[in-house]
N, C-alpha and C positions, 0 to 999 in steps of 0.2 A: 504494500500500500504506500503510495507516494505521500510525502509530507505536504501539508497545505502551504501554499506560498504566503509570504508575509504581506501585510497590508500597510502601505506607506502613503501618508498624505500630509498636507500643510493645513493646520487647523487654526481658525480665528475664533477666540472665545468672545463672549458678550462684551468684554471690556476692550476688545480690539487687539488683544495680545496674540501674536502669531507664534506658533511653534510647529516643528516637524514631529510627527508621531509615527511610530512603527508598532503594529499589533501582530501578535502571534495567536494562534488558535482562536481566530476571530469568527464572527457570524454576522450576517446581515439580518436585521430585525426591523422591518418597517422603515421608519425615518432614522434609524440608528445603526451604528456599527459597534459591536461589542467584542472585546477581546483583551488579551493580556498586553497592556501597554508597557513597552520596554523602558520608556522614560520614567514612569511612575512606579514600575515594578508591581503593578496590581491590575486586576481586571477592571476595566472602565468601559463606559458606553459613551459614544460621541454622536452628536446630531449631524446628519449628512448635510443639512442646510448650512452648516458652519465650516464645511470642508471647502477651502478656497482652491486647492489643487491636489489631484492625485498624482503620485510619483511612481515611476517604473511600471506604468501600465496597470496599476492597481484598480483603476476604474473598470477595466475589462473583467475583473473578477466578480463584480457586483451585478445583480440583476437590474437594480435601479440606483446608479451612482449619485444622482442628484435628487434633492428633495426640497420642497418649498418650506419656508418658515411657518410656524404655527399661525393660524388665522387669529385676528383680534376680535374680541367680543364687540358687538355693535348694539348699543342701547336702542330699543324701539324697532329693531329688525323683526320681520315676520318670524314666527316660531320655527317654521320649516326651513328658514334660511340661516338660522343661528348655528354656530358650532355646537356640537353635542358634548356634554360633560357628565361624568359618572364619579361617584365618591365611594371609596372603599376603606375599610379599616377604622371606622369612626364609631363612637357611641351615637345613638339615635338623635339625641338633642343637638350635638355638635353637627352631625350630618344635615339635619333639618335646617339649621341656621345657615350653613354654608350653601345649601341648595337654594334658599331664598335669596341670598346675596348673588349667586350665579345667575339666577333667573332675572333679577333686577338689572344686572350688568349686561344682559344680552346674550346669555348662553341658554341652550336647550338642555334642561336637566333630564337625564335618563335614569330611570329607577333600576334598570338592569344593564349589565355590561354587554350590550349588543354590538354587532359589527357596525362600523361607521361612527364610533365615538371619536371625538377629536382629542379630548383631554381626560385623563384618569388622575384624580386627586387622591393621594395616598395618605392615610392616617397611620397611627402607631401600630395598628393590627393588620395592615395590608399584607396580603399573601404574595410571595414571590412568583407563584405560577400565574396569578391573575395579572401581575405587572408584566410578565413576559408575554402573556396572551394579548394584552392591550398593545404592547409595542409591536408584536407581530401583525396585529390588525391595523396598524398605522396610527395609533394614538400617541400623543405626547404625554409623558408622565410628569406629574407635578407633586412636589412634596407639600405637605400641609402649610408649612411656614411661608411658602411662596405663592399661595393661592391669592392673597390680597394683592400682591404685585401684579399677578396675571390680570385680575379684574381692573385694577387702576390704570395699568399701562399697556396691557396686552403682551408684555414681555415675559419670557421665562429666564430668570437669572441663572448665571453659571452654576451656582450652588443648588439649583432647583431640586435636584434629586441625587446629590452627591452621596448621601447616606444610603441610597439605593444602588450605588455603583454606577452612577451616570455623571458624565461631565456634560453640561448642557451645551 
């Protein structure tokens, strides 16, 4: 069995800092590339929309090398035109309050994690399999502490899901 080729790219984080990254044992998961980052020495996940250049033909290794950035919520948009959001790993009262905020900000709240969700907001009890399923389905994963930033600015900070093994 042949070894998987390394994935090399130039990455620009949300602060505009540029770095070259090399991943081993990587996988393409929706809007993300996940693998062992030789720079950091750990498994990280990178958003494809922040890759400014693929190196050594790495883009040919991916099914979809380019990805659009996450859509911004639009207050007052028709419900069917809103980005879809789902919450997981929260106590009921916390989830209910966050769902109300999301609806008011212009997001369509989904009670179940169906295909086509745009954002999965993860609480302290979020399951790893649900997170991976959401990524594979094309969702952007958001940590609880960055939910308000998403609502206020439409941006996902670099630290958005660092504790979930993601570099935004």
